[in-house]
N, C-alpha and C positions, 0 to 999 in steps of 0.2 A: 174835741176834748182829748188832748194828747197826754193823758195820764191814766192812772189805774183807779180813779175815784169810782167811776161807774162800775167797774168790775168788782171792786171791793163792797160797794153798796148792794149789789145784786147777790153777791155771795152771802153777805149778812142777812139779807131779806129771805134768801132761800133756806138758810139754816133755821130762822125763826118761823118760816111757813111750814117746815116739816114737823115741828112740834109746837103748834101755836099757843098752847097753854103754859109752856115751860118758861121760866124766867132764866135767861142765859146771861152769864157774866161776860164782860168785855175780854177778860183773860181766856175764857173758854172759847169765845168766837175767834179771838186772835190766833189760838192754836189751829183752828181749821184753816184760817188764811195763811198761817205761818208768817205773821207779821207782829210788830210791837202792838200791844193793846192801846197805846196812844193813838195810832192810826184808826183803830176801830172806834174809839171813843169820839174822834173828830167827825167821823161819818155818821155815827149814831146821833150826834147833835143835829145834823142836817135832816136825817130821817125823822127825828122827833119833831122838829120844826115844821115838817110836811105832814105830821100826824099819821106817819106810817108805822111808828113804834111808840111804845109807852115804856116808862121805867119807874123803878122804885128803889129806894136806898135801903141800906141795912143788911143784916146778916142774910136774910132771905131775898135780898134784892137782885137786880139785874134788869134785863130788857126783854120785852116780847113784842110780837107783832100786834098792832093796834086794830086791824081789820081782818076780815076774812080774806085769804089769798085770792078768792075769786072776785073780790072787789078792788083789788089792786092791779093796775096796769103797769107794765114795765116802763112806760112813759112817765108815770108817777115817781119812780125811782130815779130815773134819768133826770127829771126836772129838779129833784131834790139835791143833786150833786153837780148839775151842770154849771160850769163856770166860764165856758167860751164856746165859740161856734165849733162845729165838728171839724171844719177844715183848718182851724187855727187862727192866727192873727193876721191882720192886714199889714202891708208894708209900712215901715215906720216913717220914712222921709223921702218919698218919691220926688223926683225932680218936677217942680210945677211948670217948667218951661218945655217939658217933653210932651209930645202929643199923647203919649200913653201914660206917662207919669202923672200928669195933671188930673186924670180922671180914673186911675186904677183902683183906688180905694173905694170910690162911689160904686164902681161896677163889681168889685169884690164883695162889697157889703150885700149887694143884691144876690149874688151867687151864694154867699155864705148863708144868708137868711133862707133862701129857697132850699138849699141842701139840708139845713138844720130843720126845716118844716117837714121834709120828706122823711128824715130819721124819726122825728117825733111822731108822725102819723103812722109809720111802720111799727114803732114801739107801743103806740096806743092800741094797736090791734092784738096785742099779746098780754094775756093775764099772767100774773105771778104764779098762780096755780098751774098753768100750763107748763111754764118753765120748770117749776119745781117738780112736776110730775115725771120729768126725764131722769130723776135720780132715785135709784132704788135703795 
C-alpha cells in the first residue's frame, strides 16, 4: 500500500477511540490530520462499511467509534482501507519468451501474498486501545 490511506484511517480511529462517546465532524477530524475534509469522508465511508465507525446526520451529527477500542485490532483498520499488496504491483508486460519474464508475475504473486499475510498477522496482534494508549 504505497499511499497514506492506512495512516489516515488509523489517525481517525485513534481520535475516535480517545473519546468514544463524542460525535466528531469530518471537519474537526481533518483539522487534526491537516487535510481536506473530503479525504476524511472517503476513509470514513470505508471504516463505516467495516462497522468500525457509526455516523449520524444533522446539527448534532458526526461520527464516532462503533466498538470498544479493546475489540478493534489494527488489522481491522488495515483491511478496511487496503487496496493493494504491501509490496505494490506486479510487472505490467514482462517478456513471455524470457526465462525470468515468463514466470516473474506468478512468483511475485506468491511473494506478495506471503508478505501481506505477515503484515496482517503482525497487525492482528495489536489492539487499537494499545496504539491509542501511546498518546497522552
